[in-house]
DRENPA-3360 file (N, C-alpha, C; in nm, 2 decimals, always signed):
BEGIN
1 = FLLTRGKA = +0.23/+1.01/-1.72/+0.10/+0.97/-1.70/+0.04/+0.89/-1.81 ~ -0.04/+0.79/-1.78/-0.11/+0.72/-1.89/-0.26/+0.72/-1.85 ~ -0.34/+0.76/-1.93/-0.49/+0.77/-1.90/-0.56/+0.64/-1.96 ~ -0.63/+0.58/-1.87/-0.70/+0.46/-1.92/-0.85/+0.46/-1.87 ~ -0.93/+0.38/-1.93/-1.07/+0.38/-1.89/-1.08/+0.31/-1.75 ~ -1.17/+0.35/-1.67/-1.19/+0.29/-1.54/-1.22/+0.14/-1.54 ~ -1.16/+0.07/-1.45/-1.18/-0.08/-1.45/-1.31/-0.11/-1.39 ~ -1.37/-0.03/-1.31/-1.50/-0.05/-1.24/-1.61/-0.03/-1.34;
9 = GPPPPPPP = -1.58/+0.01/-1.46/-1.69/+0.04/-1.56/-1.73/+0.18/-1.56 ~ -1.81/+0.22/-1.65/-1.85/+0.36/-1.66/-1.95/+0.40/-1.55 ~ -1.96/+0.53/-1.52/-2.06/+0.57/-1.43/-2.19/+0.57/-1.49 ~ -2.30/+0.59/-1.42/-2.43/+0.60/-1.48/-2.44/+0.70/-1.59 ~ -2.52/+0.68/-1.69/-2.53/+0.78/-1.79/-2.57/+0.92/-1.74 ~ -2.52/+1.02/-1.80/-2.55/+1.16/-1.76/-2.69/+1.20/-1.80 ~ -2.75/+1.30/-1.74/-2.88/+1.35/-1.78/-2.88/+1.39/-1.93 ~ -2.99/+1.39/-1.99/-3.00/+1.42/-2.13/-2.93/+1.56/-2.16;
17 = GLANLYGI = -2.85/+1.56/-2.27/-2.79/+1.68/-2.31/-2.65/+1.71/-2.24 ~ -2.62/+1.62/-2.14/-2.49/+1.64/-2.07/-2.40/+1.52/-2.10 ~ -2.27/+1.53/-2.05/-2.17/+1.43/-2.08/-2.09/+1.39/-1.95 ~ -2.02/+1.28/-1.96/-1.93/+1.24/-1.85/-1.79/+1.22/-1.91 ~ -1.69/+1.25/-1.84/-1.55/+1.23/-1.87/-1.49/+1.16/-1.75 ~ -1.43/+1.04/-1.77/-1.38/+0.97/-1.65/-1.27/+0.87/-1.70 ~ -1.19/+0.83/-1.60/-1.08/+0.74/-1.64/-1.00/+0.71/-1.52 ~ -0.88/+0.65/-1.54/-0.79/+0.61/-1.44/-0.65/+0.66/-1.49;
25 = VTDAATGR = -0.58/+0.73/-1.40/-0.44/+0.78/-1.43/-0.35/+0.68/-1.37 ~ -0.26/+0.63/-1.46/-0.16/+0.53/-1.42/-0.02/+0.58/-1.46 ~ +0.08/+0.52/-1.39/+0.22/+0.55/-1.41/+0.26/+0.49/-1.55 ~ +0.31/+0.56/-1.64/+0.34/+0.51/-1.77/+0.45/+0.40/-1.76 ~ +0.54/+0.41/-1.67/+0.65/+0.31/-1.65/+0.61/+0.18/-1.58 ~ +0.52/+0.19/-1.48/+0.49/+0.08/-1.40/+0.35/+0.03/-1.42 ~ +0.26/+0.11/-1.48/+0.12/+0.07/-1.50/+0.04/+0.08/-1.37 ~ +0.10/+0.12/-1.26/+0.02/+0.13/-1.14/-0.06/+0.26/-1.13;
33 = PISGVLAS = -0.18/+0.26/-1.07/-0.26/+0.38/-1.06/-0.19/+0.48/-0.97 ~ -0.22/+0.61/-1.00/-0.16/+0.72/-0.92/-0.27/+0.79/-0.85 ~ -0.27/+0.79/-0.72/-0.37/+0.87/-0.64/-0.31/+1.01/-0.62 ~ -0.40/+1.10/-0.59/-0.37/+1.24/-0.56/-0.33/+1.32/-0.68 ~ -0.36/+1.28/-0.80/-0.34/+1.36/-0.92/-0.44/+1.47/-0.93 ~ -0.41/+1.59/-0.95/-0.50/+1.70/-0.98/-0.55/+1.69/-1.12 ~ -0.67/+1.66/-1.14/-0.73/+1.65/-1.28/-0.81/+1.77/-1.30 ~ -0.78/+1.85/-1.41/-0.85/+1.97/-1.43/-0.92/+1.97/-1.57;
41 = LDSLQTVT = -1.03/+2.02/-1.58/-1.11/+2.03/-1.71/-1.15/+2.17/-1.72 ~ -1.07/+2.26/-1.78/-1.09/+2.40/-1.78/-1.10/+2.44/-1.63 ~ -1.20/+2.50/-1.58/-1.21/+2.55/-1.44/-1.26/+2.44/-1.34 ~ -1.30/+2.33/-1.39/-1.34/+2.22/-1.30/-1.22/+2.14/-1.26 ~ -1.22/+2.10/-1.13/-1.11/+2.02/-1.08/-1.15/+1.91/-0.99 ~ -1.08/+1.80/-0.99/-1.10/+1.69/-0.90/-0.96/+1.63/-0.87 ~ -0.95/+1.54/-0.78/-0.83/+1.47/-0.74/-0.85/+1.32/-0.76 ~ -0.76/+1.25/-0.82/-0.78/+1.10/-0.83/-0.78/+1.03/-0.69;
49 = DGNGAYAF = -0.86/+0.93/-0.69/-0.88/+0.85/-0.56/-0.76/+0.75/-0.55 ~ -0.77/+0.66/-0.45/-0.67/+0.56/-0.42/-0.65/+0.46/-0.54 ~ -0.74/+0.46/-0.63/-0.73/+0.37/-0.74/-0.69/+0.45/-0.87 ~ -0.66/+0.57/-0.85/-0.62/+0.66/-0.97/-0.74/+0.71/-1.05 ~ -0.86/+0.68/-1.00/-0.98/+0.72/-1.08/-1.02/+0.86/-1.06 ~ -1.07/+0.92/-1.17/-1.13/+1.06/-1.17/-1.26/+1.06/-1.25 ~ -1.34/+1.15/-1.22/-1.46/+1.16/-1.30/-1.51/+1.31/-1.30 ~ -1.56/+1.35/-1.42/-1.63/+1.48/-1.43/-1.77/+1.44/-1.49;
57 = LGIQPGNY = -1.87/+1.45/-1.40/-2.00/+1.40/-1.44/-2.10/+1.51/-1.47 ~ -2.18/+1.49/-1.56/-2.29/+1.58/-1.59/-2.24/+1.72/-1.65 ~ -2.14/+1.71/-1.73/-2.08/+1.84/-1.79/-2.15/+1.87/-1.92 ~ -2.14/+2.00/-1.96/-2.19/+2.04/-2.09/-2.10/+1.98/-2.20 ~ -2.15/+1.92/-2.30/-2.06/+1.88/-2.41/-1.99/+2.00/-2.47 ~ -1.87/+1.98/-2.52/-1.80/+2.09/-2.58/-1.65/+2.06/-2.59 ~ -1.57/+2.16/-2.62/-1.43/+2.15/-2.62/-1.37/+2.20/-2.49 ~ -1.28/+2.12/-2.43/-1.22/+2.15/-2.30/-1.07/+2.13/-2.31;
65 = IASFSKTG = -1.00/+2.19/-2.22/-0.86/+2.15/-2.21/-0.85/+2.07/-2.08 ~ -0.80/+1.95/-2.09/-0.78/+1.86/-1.97/-0.63/+1.86/-1.93 ~ -0.60/+1.87/-1.80/-0.47/+1.86/-1.76/-0.46/+1.77/-1.63 ~ -0.35/+1.70/-1.62/-0.33/+1.61/-1.50/-0.19/+1.64/-1.45 ~ -0.19/+1.67/-1.32/-0.06/+1.71/-1.26/-0.04/+1.66/-1.12 ~ +0.08/+1.62/-1.09/+0.12/+1.58/-0.95/+0.27/+1.60/-0.94 ~ +0.31/+1.64/-0.82/+0.46/+1.66/-0.79/+0.53/+1.53/-0.82 ~ +0.64/+1.54/-0.89/+0.72/+1.42/-0.93/+0.69/+1.37/-1.07;
73 = YQTAVF = +0.58/+1.42/-1.13/+0.54/+1.38/-1.26/+0.54/+1.49/-1.36 ~ +0.56/+1.47/-1.48/+0.54/+1.57/-1.58/+0.39/+1.59/-1.61 ~ +0.35/+1.72/-1.61/+0.21/+1.75/-1.63/+0.17/+1.71/-1.77 ~ +0.05/+1.65/-1.78/+0.00/+1.61/-1.91/-0.12/+1.70/-1.95 ~ -0.12/+1.75/-2.07/-0.23/+1.84/-2.11/-0.28/+1.79/-2.24 ~ -0.42/+1.78/-2.25/-0.48/+1.73/-2.37/-0.59/+1.83/-2.42;
% end
């Protein structure tokens, strides 16, 4: 997996005191976006859309463990 910033631009700013984490998951070999990737941020989860995009909006600032997984790919943990 390769994580990149969204091509559509950033989402709207979060409410005061909160944060956003967003991006696009792409195949490291081909550069193509990967849909259907399970993106986890501690207990929060979402799945990438058809453009490989994911977003966690309005979250509390802090330290998190982010992971990205899909069958056929090695899981990435940050």
